[in-house]
Backbone as CSV, one residue per row, in Angstrom:
resi,resn,N_x,N_y,N_z,CA_x,CA_y,CA_z,C_x,C_y,C_z
1,MET,60.357,-41.368,-6.956,61.495,-41.110,-6.106,61.326,-39.719,-5.517
2,SER,61.549,-39.630,-4.205,61.378,-38.363,-3.510,62.531,-37.452,-3.828
3,GLY,62.224,-36.157,-4.023,63.272,-35.183,-4.257,63.777,-34.616,-2.947
4,ASN,64.954,-33.964,-2.980,65.525,-33.342,-1.794,65.681,-31.850,-2.045
5,ASN,65.523,-31.068,-0.994,65.694,-29.629,-1.071,66.627,-29.198,0.044
6,LEU,67.575,-28.314,-0.282,68.589,-27.856,0.660,68.121,-26.566,1.305
7,ILE,68.144,-26.523,2.672,67.818,-25.300,3.388,68.954,-24.979,4.319
8,VAL,69.078,-23.731,4.728,70.153,-23.275,5.602,69.555,-22.832,6.919
9,ASN,70.071,-23.365,8.041,69.620,-22.972,9.369,70.138,-21.579,9.706
10,ASN,69.639,-21.028,10.807,70.086,-19.708,11.254,71.575,-19.698,11.610
11,ASP,72.119,-20.861,12.085,73.536,-20.910,12.464,74.450,-21.167,11.273
12,GLY,73.886,-21.208,10.083,74.700,-21.394,8.891,74.841,-22.829,8.457
13,ARG,74.393,-23.763,9.285,74.506,-25.170,8.888,73.408,-25.514,7.889
14,LYS,73.773,-26.412,6.976,72.837,-26.818,5.930,72.189,-28.147,6.290
15,ARG,70.901,-28.270,5.912,70.250,-29.572,6.041,69.246,-29.712,4.904
16,ARG,68.857,-30.945,4.672,67.959,-31.217,3.551,66.553,-31.535,4.070
17,ILE,65.555,-31.113,3.289,64.167,-31.449,3.604,63.590,-32.174,2.397
18,THR,62.935,-33.243,2.608,62.442,-34.073,1.508,61.105,-33.554,0.995
19,THR,60.784,-33.920,-0.252,59.527,-33.494,-0.878,58.297,-33.936,-0.100
20,PRO,58.213,-35.189,0.416,57.040,-35.577,1.207,56.818,-34.670,2.398
21,LEU,57.899,-34.212,3.018,57.750,-33.326,4.168,57.189,-31.970,3.737
22,ILE,57.640,-31.483,2.578,57.092,-30.230,2.039,55.590,-30.364,1.779
23,ALA,55.184,-31.495,1.191,53.764,-31.739,0.919,52.958,-31.737,2.203
24,LEU,53.529,-32.330,3.268,52.843,-32.372,4.559,52.663,-30.966,5.114
25,LEU,53.704,-30.148,4.997,53.611,-28.778,5.491,52.545,-27.985,4.734
26,ILE,52.485,-28.179,3.412,51.460,-27.498,2.602,50.067,-27.932,3.032
27,ALA,49.889,-29.230,3.263,48.590,-29.750,3.690,48.172,-29.148,5.018
28,VAL,49.124,-29.005,5.935,48.816,-28.410,7.238,48.368,-26.963,7.074
29,VAL,49.074,-26.212,6.212,48.710,-24.812,5.978,47.303,-24.706,5.405
30,ILE,46.980,-25.569,4.416,45.651,-25.542,3.798,44.582,-25.876,4.824
31,SER,44.812,-26.884,5.655,43.815,-27.286,6.646,43.568,-26.177,7.652
32,ILE,44.600,-25.433,7.992,44.436,-24.315,8.916,43.576,-23.225,8.278
33,ALA,43.768,-22.958,6.974,42.975,-21.943,6.277,41.508,-22.336,6.235
34,PHE,41.195,-23.589,5.934,39.816,-24.049,5.849,39.153,-24.164,7.213
35,ALA,39.906,-24.200,8.269,39.328,-24.359,9.601,38.490,-23.159,10.012
36,SER,38.574,-22.028,9.297,37.781,-20.849,9.629,36.370,-20.907,9.059
37,VAL,36.045,-21.939,8.299,34.704,-22.120,7.742,33.893,-22.981,8.697
38,VAL,32.753,-22.457,9.155,31.913,-23.159,10.129,30.521,-23.343,9.539
39,TYR,29.933,-24.500,9.740,28.604,-24.817,9.217,27.645,-25.077,10.377
40,TYR,26.561,-24.302,10.460,25.506,-24.530,11.444,24.255,-25.009,10.708
41,PRO,23.619,-26.044,11.163,22.380,-26.501,10.521,21.216,-25.565,10.854
42,MET,20.397,-25.295,9.854,19.199,-24.471,10.038,18.075,-25.053,9.200
43,THR,16.841,-24.760,9.577,15.691,-25.191,8.788,14.730,-24.019,8.614
44,VAL,14.023,-24.010,7.499,12.969,-23.033,7.241,11.697,-23.798,6.908
45,THR,10.630,-23.522,7.648,9.353,-24.184,7.415,8.359,-23.169,6.863
46,VAL,7.737,-23.481,5.746,6.727,-22.618,5.135,5.356,-23.214,5.419
47,SER,4.529,-22.467,6.139,3.181,-22.929,6.477,2.184,-21.884,5.972
48,ALA,1.669,-22.088,4.767,0.820,-21.095,4.101,-0.545,-20.978,4.779
49,VAL,-1.138,-19.784,4.688,-2.462,-19.528,5.251,-3.325,-18.846,4.194
50,ASN,-4.633,-18.883,4.392,-5.525,-18.117,3.535,-5.273,-16.628,3.763
51,PRO,-5.431,-15.806,2.724,-5.140,-14.379,2.885,-6.062,-13.728,3.914
52,PRO,-5.504,-13.046,4.917,-6.345,-12.381,5.911,-7.012,-11.118,5.369
53,ILE,-6.383,-10.492,4.379,-6.977,-9.333,3.701,-7.449,-9.781,2.331
54,MET,-8.725,-9.573,2.055,-9.293,-10.038,0.793,-9.918,-8.886,0.017
55,ILE,-9.784,-8.963,-1.302,-10.436,-8.030,-2.216,-11.765,-8.641,-2.640
56,GLY,-12.797,-7.815,-2.736,-14.107,-8.336,-3.117,-14.851,-7.376,-4.037
57,TYR,-16.034,-7.799,-4.452,-16.881,-6.987,-5.324,-17.637,-5.946,-4.502
58,GLY,-17.736,-4.729,-5.055,-18.524,-3.684,-4.426,-19.950,-3.698,-4.941
59,SER,-20.763,-2.803,-4.407,-22.179,-2.780,-4.781,-22.390,-2.357,-6.230
60,ASN,-21.415,-1.670,-6.830,-21.550,-1.244,-8.229,-20.649,-2.015,-9.184
61,SER,-20.069,-3.095,-8.721,-19.276,-3.943,-9.617,-20.151,-4.494,-10.728
62,ASN,-19.657,-4.375,-11.960,-20.319,-4.952,-13.132,-21.716,-4.387,-13.391
63,GLN,-21.968,-3.181,-12.900,-23.215,-2.490,-13.211,-23.052,-1.719,-14.521
64,SER,-24.151,-1.149,-15.007,-24.139,-0.454,-16.288,-23.219,0.765,-16.251
65,ASP,-22.491,0.984,-17.360,-21.576,2.118,-17.484,-21.941,2.920,-18.733
66,LEU,-21.239,4.014,-18.969,-21.497,4.860,-20.134,-21.145,4.117,-21.421
67,GLY,-21.930,4.381,-22.462,-21.664,3.746,-23.753,-22.481,2.478,-23.939
68,TYR,-22.776,2.207,-25.197,-23.623,1.066,-25.538,-23.028,-0.241,-25.018
69,SER,-23.805,-0.967,-24.269,-23.489,-2.298,-23.726,-22.306,-2.310,-22.753
70,ASN,-21.753,-1.140,-22.419,-20.621,-1.110,-21.492,-21.063,-1.328,-20.051
71,THR,-20.210,-1.943,-19.285,-20.438,-2.125,-17.854,-19.182,-1.709,-17.083
72,ILE,-19.352,-1.497,-15.787,-18.207,-1.261,-14.901,-17.595,-2.633,-14.646
73,GLN,-16.626,-2.981,-15.453,-16.089,-4.344,-15.423,-15.145,-4.526,-14.231
74,VAL,-15.521,-5.433,-13.351,-14.713,-5.736,-12.166,-14.496,-7.240,-12.120
75,SER,-13.242,-7.638,-12.010,-12.897,-9.055,-11.918,-11.995,-9.258,-10.705
76,VAL,-12.414,-10.154,-9.822,-11.648,-10.476,-8.615,-11.039,-11.859,-8.784
77,GLY,-9.784,-12.019,-8.386,-9.108,-13.305,-8.505,-9.800,-14.409,-7.724
78,SER,-9.527,-15.652,-8.093,-10.204,-16.806,-7.496,-9.950,-16.936,-6.001
79,ASN,-8.864,-16.355,-5.517,-8.561,-16.387,-4.084,-8.672,-15.009,-3.442
80,ASN,-9.386,-14.111,-4.122,-9.617,-12.756,-3.604,-8.315,-12.015,-3.308
81,ALA,-7.308,-12.268,-4.142,-5.996,-11.656,-3.927,-5.527,-10.843,-5.132
82,SER,-6.436,-10.534,-6.058,-6.100,-9.687,-7.204,-7.377,-9.027,-7.710
83,LEU,-7.199,-7.934,-8.462,-8.346,-7.148,-8.903,-8.051,-6.513,-10.253
84,SER,-9.055,-6.521,-11.129,-8.963,-5.850,-12.424,-10.243,-5.045,-12.636
85,ILE,-10.103,-3.773,-13.003,-11.250,-2.882,-13.192,-11.136,-2.201,-14.550
86,THR,-12.255,-2.124,-15.281,-12.326,-1.355,-16.521,-13.534,-0.435,-16.447
87,ILE,-13.308,0.868,-16.636,-14.390,1.848,-16.600,-14.399,2.640,-17.904
88,HIS,-15.493,3.398,-18.124,-15.678,4.110,-19.397,-16.118,5.551,-19.117
89,PRO,-15.198,6.392,-18.658,-15.559,7.781,-18.349,-15.692,8.629,-19.609
90,THR,-16.177,9.860,-19.436,-16.269,10.813,-20.535,-15.844,12.184,-20.028
91,TYR,-16.163,13.244,-20.766,-15.793,14.596,-20.338,-16.467,14.962,-19.016
92,GLY,-15.824,15.864,-18.290,-16.333,16.240,-16.981,-15.932,15.210,-15.943
93,VAL,-16.674,15.171,-14.850,-16.381,14.244,-13.756,-17.193,12.966,-13.923
94,SER,-16.509,11.854,-13.935,-17.160,10.533,-13.902,-16.784,9.897,-12.564
95,TYR,-17.790,9.608,-11.749,-17.533,9.087,-10.398,-18.107,7.681,-10.281
96,TYR,-17.279,6.769,-9.814,-17.669,5.365,-9.687,-17.623,4.979,-8.207
97,LYS,-18.796,4.802,-7.638,-18.915,4.552,-6.196,-18.882,3.057,-5.875
98,ASN,-18.090,2.710,-4.860,-18.074,1.360,-4.287,-18.001,0.276,-5.370
99,ILE,-16.915,0.304,-6.128,-16.763,-0.711,-7.171,-15.943,-1.910,-6.694
100,SER,-15.315,-1.770,-5.531,-14.610,-2.910,-4.939,-14.460,-2.663,-3.442
101,ILE,-14.219,-3.739,-2.699,-14.043,-3.625,-1.255,-12.769,-4.354,-0.822
102,ILE,-12.213,-3.901,0.290,-11.062,-4.544,0.926,-11.503,-4.936,2.329
103,THR,-11.378,-6.207,2.680,-11.903,-6.690,3.957,-10.838,-7.411,4.759
104,ASN,-10.786,-7.112,6.058,-9.951,-7.866,6.993,-10.785,-9.037,7.494
105,THR,-10.432,-10.236,7.090,-11.236,-11.420,7.403,-10.884,-12.056,8.745
106,GLU,-9.968,-11.444,9.499,-9.646,-11.980,10.821,-10.902,-11.973,11.698
107,PRO,-11.073,-12.984,12.560,-12.221,-12.997,13.478,-12.084,-11.915,14.543
108,ASP,-13.152,-11.687,15.303,-13.114,-10.691,16.374,-11.928,-10.948,17.293
109,GLY,-11.219,-9.888,17.605,-10.033,-10.032,18.435,-8.785,-10.366,17.646
110,GLY,-8.934,-10.521,16.327,-7.796,-10.855,15.473,-6.931,-9.635,15.189
111,LYS,-5.960,-9.831,14.323,-4.980,-8.781,14.034,-5.565,-7.659,13.179
112,ALA,-5.056,-6.468,13.423,-5.267,-5.351,12.508,-4.111,-5.345,11.510
113,TYR,-4.385,-4.871,10.304,-3.357,-4.819,9.260,-3.239,-3.393,8.726
114,ASN,-2.002,-2.958,8.556,-1.750,-1.654,7.947,-1.843,-1.793,6.430
115,ILE,-2.666,-0.945,5.826,-2.974,-1.045,4.402,-2.290,0.093,3.643
116,TYR,-1.709,-0.258,2.497,-1.053,0.718,1.623,-1.520,0.488,0.185
117,ILE,-1.534,1.560,-0.593,-1.735,1.469,-2.043,-0.499,2.058,-2.713
118,ARG,0.096,1.303,-3.619,1.282,1.776,-4.342,0.970,1.883,-5.834
119,VAL,1.141,3.069,-6.383,0.993,3.279,-7.826,2.334,2.971,-8.476
120,VAL,2.367,1.919,-9.277,3.601,1.495,-9.940,3.728,2.171,-11.302
121,THR,2.683,2.061,-12.101,2.652,2.696,-13.423,1.486,3.675,-13.454
122,PRO,1.744,4.987,-13.389,0.659,5.969,-13.382,-0.105,5.973,-14.700
123,ILE,-1.315,6.492,-14.638,-2.122,6.627,-15.839,-1.769,7.936,-16.536
124,THR,-1.856,7.937,-17.861,-1.570,9.132,-18.655,-2.869,9.633,-19.273
125,LEU,-3.291,10.831,-18.873,-4.520,11.435,-19.370,-4.204,12.819,-19.929
126,PRO,-5.148,13.442,-20.659,-4.900,14.776,-21.213,-4.566,15.796,-20.121
127,THR,-3.856,16.835,-20.504,-3.484,17.904,-19.570,-4.722,18.456,-18.866
128,GLY,-4.620,18.615,-17.556,-5.740,19.128,-16.770,-6.667,18.054,-16.248
129,SER,-6.423,16.808,-16.622,-7.271,15.703,-16.161,-6.922,15.314,-14.724
130,ILE,-7.842,14.617,-14.083,-7.654,14.126,-12.716,-8.069,12.662,-12.681
131,ALA,-7.276,11.846,-12.018,-7.633,10.434,-11.812,-7.249,10.076,-10.382
132,LYS,-8.249,9.770,-9.572,-7.993,9.486,-8.164,-8.790,8.274,-7.698
133,LEU,-8.218,7.631,-6.711,-8.879,6.510,-6.049,-9.195,6.964,-4.625
134,TYR,-10.481,6.923,-4.275,-10.903,7.333,-2.932,-11.222,6.095,-2.099
135,ILE,-10.697,6.087,-0.879,-10.941,4.989,0.048,-11.896,5.475,1.136
136,TYR,-13.006,4.755,1.302,-13.995,5.089,2.325,-14.113,3.953,3.335
137,SER,-14.529,4.299,4.545,-14.881,3.266,5.513,-16.131,2.546,5.027
138,LYS,-16.266,1.310,5.429,-17.412,0.511,5.005,-18.719,1.181,5.417
139,GLY,-19.598,1.398,4.425,-20.905,1.985,4.690,-20.925,3.495,4.795
140,ALA,-19.793,4.164,4.557,-19.736,5.625,4.682,-20.552,6.294,3.579
141,SER,-21.142,7.453,3.907,-21.896,8.204,2.911,-20.941,9.006,2.032
142,ARG,-21.400,9.361,0.838,-20.610,10.151,-0.100,-21.293,11.488,-0.343
143,SER,-20.480,12.504,-0.574,-21.007,13.822,-0.894,-20.002,14.558,-1.763
144,LEU,-20.416,14.903,-2.989,-19.559,15.657,-3.900,-20.061,17.095,-3.970
145,SER,-19.152,18.046,-3.849,-19.523,19.454,-3.893,-18.494,20.226,-4.709
146,ARG,-18.645,21.543,-4.767,-17.839,22.486,-5.542,-18.383,22.593,-6.978
147,PHE,-18.209,23.765,-7.555,-18.675,24.039,-8.915,-17.535,24.721,-9.669
148,PRO,-17.283,24.394,-10.910,-18.041,23.478,-11.780,-17.488,22.057,-11.803
149,THR,-16.464,21.803,-10.986,-15.868,20.465,-10.973,-16.058,19.854,-9.590
150,PRO,-17.123,19.097,-9.392,-17.391,18.551,-8.056,-16.342,17.532,-7.631
151,SER,-16.119,17.457,-6.326,-15.184,16.482,-5.767,-15.669,16.085,-4.379
152,PRO,-15.235,14.936,-3.865,-15.682,14.483,-2.548,-15.318,15.481,-1.448
153,ALA,-16.224,15.626,-0.496,-16.002,16.539,0.616,-14.834,16.073,1.464
154,SER,-13.951,17.003,1.799,-12.796,16.677,2.631,-13.259,16.153,3.986
155,GLY,-12.616,15.076,4.441,-12.970,14.485,5.719,-14.007,13.385,5.630
156,SER,-14.647,13.244,4.459,-15.662,12.193,4.322,-15.044,10.848,3.965
157,TYR,-13.821,10.869,3.476,-13.143,9.648,3.057,-11.926,9.398,3.946
158,VAL,-11.416,8.174,3.887,-10.249,7.800,4.690,-8.968,8.340,4.071
159,LYS,-8.803,8.130,2.776,-7.578,8.556,2.096,-7.848,8.636,0.594
160,VAL,-7.068,9.458,-0.101,-7.173,9.578,-1.551,-5.816,9.264,-2.162
161,VAL,-5.832,8.568,-3.294,-4.607,8.167,-3.986,-4.621,8.773,-5.382
162,ASP,-3.586,9.535,-5.710,-3.449,10.133,-7.040,-2.929,9.075,-8.006
163,LEU,-3.727,8.760,-9.022,-3.360,7.708,-9.971,-2.481,8.213,-11.110
164,THR,-2.190,9.509,-11.123,-1.337,10.064,-12.177,0.121,10.187,-11.738
165,THR,0.413,9.782,-10.500,1.771,9.890,-9.955,2.144,8.595,-9.253
166,SER,3.344,8.106,-9.497,3.794,6.891,-8.816,4.141,7.208,-7.365
167,GLY,4.012,6.201,-6.509,4.329,6.386,-5.097,3.458,5.500,-4.231
168,THR,3.750,5.492,-2.931,3.043,4.654,-1.967,2.270,5.530,-0.988
169,THR,0.996,5.219,-0.798,0.134,5.952,0.130,-0.317,5.026,1.245
170,GLU,-0.084,5.435,2.484,-0.581,4.659,3.624,-2.059,4.971,3.819
171,ILE,-2.892,3.943,3.764,-4.333,4.138,3.889,-4.747,4.189,5.353
172,GLY,-4.261,3.249,6.138,-4.605,3.219,7.553,-4.560,1.807,8.090
173,SER,-4.947,1.661,9.345,-4.979,0.357,10.005,-6.395,-0.199,9.931
174,LEU,-6.523,-1.390,9.361,-7.835,-2.011,9.173,-8.029,-3.095,10.227
175,ASP,-8.976,-2.862,11.129,-9.211,-3.797,12.230,-9.887,-5.079,11.751
176,ALA,-9.810,-6.099,12.580,-10.437,-7.387,12.268,-11.928,-7.196,12.007
177,GLY,-12.399,-7.802,10.910,-13.812,-7.739,10.567,-14.250,-6.458,9.877
178,GLN,-13.345,-5.490,9.730,-13.697,-4.210,9.117,-13.314,-4.190,7.636
179,GLY,-13.785,-3.163,6.926,-13.508,-3.100,5.496,-13.416,-1.678,4.972
180,TYR,-12.826,-1.554,3.804,-12.770,-0.297,3.061,-13.550,-0.469,1.761
181,GLU,-14.106,0.640,1.274,-14.761,0.660,-0.026,-13.954,1.545,-0.977
182,ILE,-13.859,1.118,-2.226,-13.042,1.815,-3.222,-13.934,2.539,-4.229
183,ASP,-13.686,3.848,-4.398,-14.343,4.652,-5.419,-13.286,5.143,-6.407
184,LEU,-13.706,5.382,-7.645,-12.819,5.961,-8.658,-13.387,7.287,-9.141
185,TYR,-12.498,8.258,-9.289,-12.872,9.610,-9.710,-12.027,9.975,-10.930
186,ILE,-12.701,10.262,-12.043,-12.004,10.646,-13.276,-12.574,11.973,-13.771
187,TYR,-11.692,12.917,-14.043,-12.109,14.190,-14.638,-11.303,14.421,-15.912
188,ILE,-12.011,14.657,-17.029,-11.383,14.991,-18.310,-11.960,16.326,-18.770
189,PRO,-11.127,17.351,-18.935,-11.652,18.667,-19.317,-12.242,18.661,-20.727
190,GLU,-13.353,19.355,-20.873,-13.984,19.456,-22.189,-13.040,20.165,-23.150
191,GLY,-12.983,19.672,-24.379,-12.091,20.227,-25.388,-10.829,19.416,-25.570
192,ALA,-10.487,18.606,-24.568,-9.316,17.734,-24.690,-9.663,16.541,-25.569
193,SER,-8.661,15.958,-26.164,-8.884,14.743,-26.947,-9.071,13.574,-25.985
194,LEU,-10.127,12.829,-26.188,-10.340,11.666,-25.328,-9.190,10.680,-25.522
195,PRO,-8.613,10.203,-24.440,-7.450,9.317,-24.555,-7.842,7.937,-25.057
196,SER,-6.868,7.262,-25.638,-7.071,5.853,-25.966,-7.072,5.065,-24.661
197,THR,-7.231,3.779,-24.748,-7.255,2.954,-23.540,-5.967,3.131,-22.740
198,GLN,-6.107,3.483,-21.475,-4.974,3.702,-20.580,-5.108,2.771,-19.369
199,THR,-3.975,2.355,-18.832,-3.982,1.438,-17.688,-3.064,1.964,-16.601
200,VAL,-3.542,1.932,-15.371,-2.712,2.249,-14.213,-2.487,0.946,-13.448
201,GLN,-1.258,0.709,-13.043,-0.916,-0.513,-12.313,-0.652,-0.183,-10.849
202,LEU,-1.300,-0.949,-9.970,-1.248,-0.685,-8.534,-0.901,-1.946,-7.769
203,TYR,-0.437,-1.741,-6.547,-0.331,-2.824,-5.574,-1.191,-2.471,-4.362
204,LEU,-1.953,-3.440,-3.889,-2.516,-3.363,-2.541,-1.513,-4.065,-1.630
205,ILE,-1.005,-3.349,-0.639,0.017,-3.891,0.255,-0.539,-3.896,1.674
206,TYR,-0.315,-4.972,2.397,-0.737,-4.987,3.805,0.277,-5.726,4.658
207,THR,0.344,-5.340,5.921,1.292,-5.941,6.849,0.773,-5.796,8.278
208,PRO,1.024,-6.798,9.143,0.627,-6.661,10.548,1.619,-5.836,11.357
209,SER,2.762,-5.501,10.767,3.789,-4.748,11.488,3.672,-3.265,11.173
210,GLY,4.361,-2.459,11.966,4.351,-1.025,11.742,5.445,-0.564,10.807
211,GLU,6.183,-1.498,10.251,7.295,-1.152,9.366,6.786,-0.766,7.987
212,THR,7.336,0.312,7.440,6.959,0.736,6.095,7.420,-0.306,5.086
213,PRO,6.521,-0.775,4.212,6.914,-1.814,3.249,7.976,-1.320,2.281
214,PRO,8.890,-2.197,1.881,9.952,-1.812,0.945,9.406,-1.582,-0.457
C-alpha cells in the first residue's frame, strides 16, 4: 500500500504527495547525477620489436684475469638485452679494456638513440679507492698516463661513469650502425684491506627522443 506525505504550498494550501511519486523524483535525481559520466572507446595495440640497441661481448670478454684460473667473466643475455661482468682486481690500478660493447643495430639511415648509464646501487670499496666505467667510441685507442696512479687521457674517451656514486650519466647519441666500447677502471690503494665480493647495479638506458629518462 502506497504511503502519503503532506506538503505545504507557498500559498499555505496543503496537498499530499504519494510514495511512488517520491521514488520517481529520487530516480530522476540519481539519473541526472550519473549523466556526467561519459565513456569513450579506446584501444591499445602492442607490437613488439627486436631491441635496436644491443649489448655484446668485447674483445677481452672471458679472457684470462688475475688469480689462479680466474677469467674476466662476461655474460650477455640471450636477446642481448642484459649484461653481467665479474672481474678480479688487486692493489693499484687494474684496467679492463673493451670487455663489452653497445651497438645500434639500426640499418644505415636508421634512428640514432640517446644512451644513458644509471648507477642504481654503487659499489663500496676501501677509502681512497676508485671504480669507474669508461665509454669509448668503437675502435678508439687507449692511453693511460700520470704517475703513480695512471688514468685514461682526458678527451680520449666519450664519457666516464663513477661507480661509487648513484646517478644517471648521459653518454651521448649513438648513430645507426655505430657502437661504444666499455672499459672498467679499478684502483685500490696499497695498505687497504681488500674488499669482499662487491656488486654495483646499473641500467643501460636508451631512447630515440631527447627527453631525459625518468
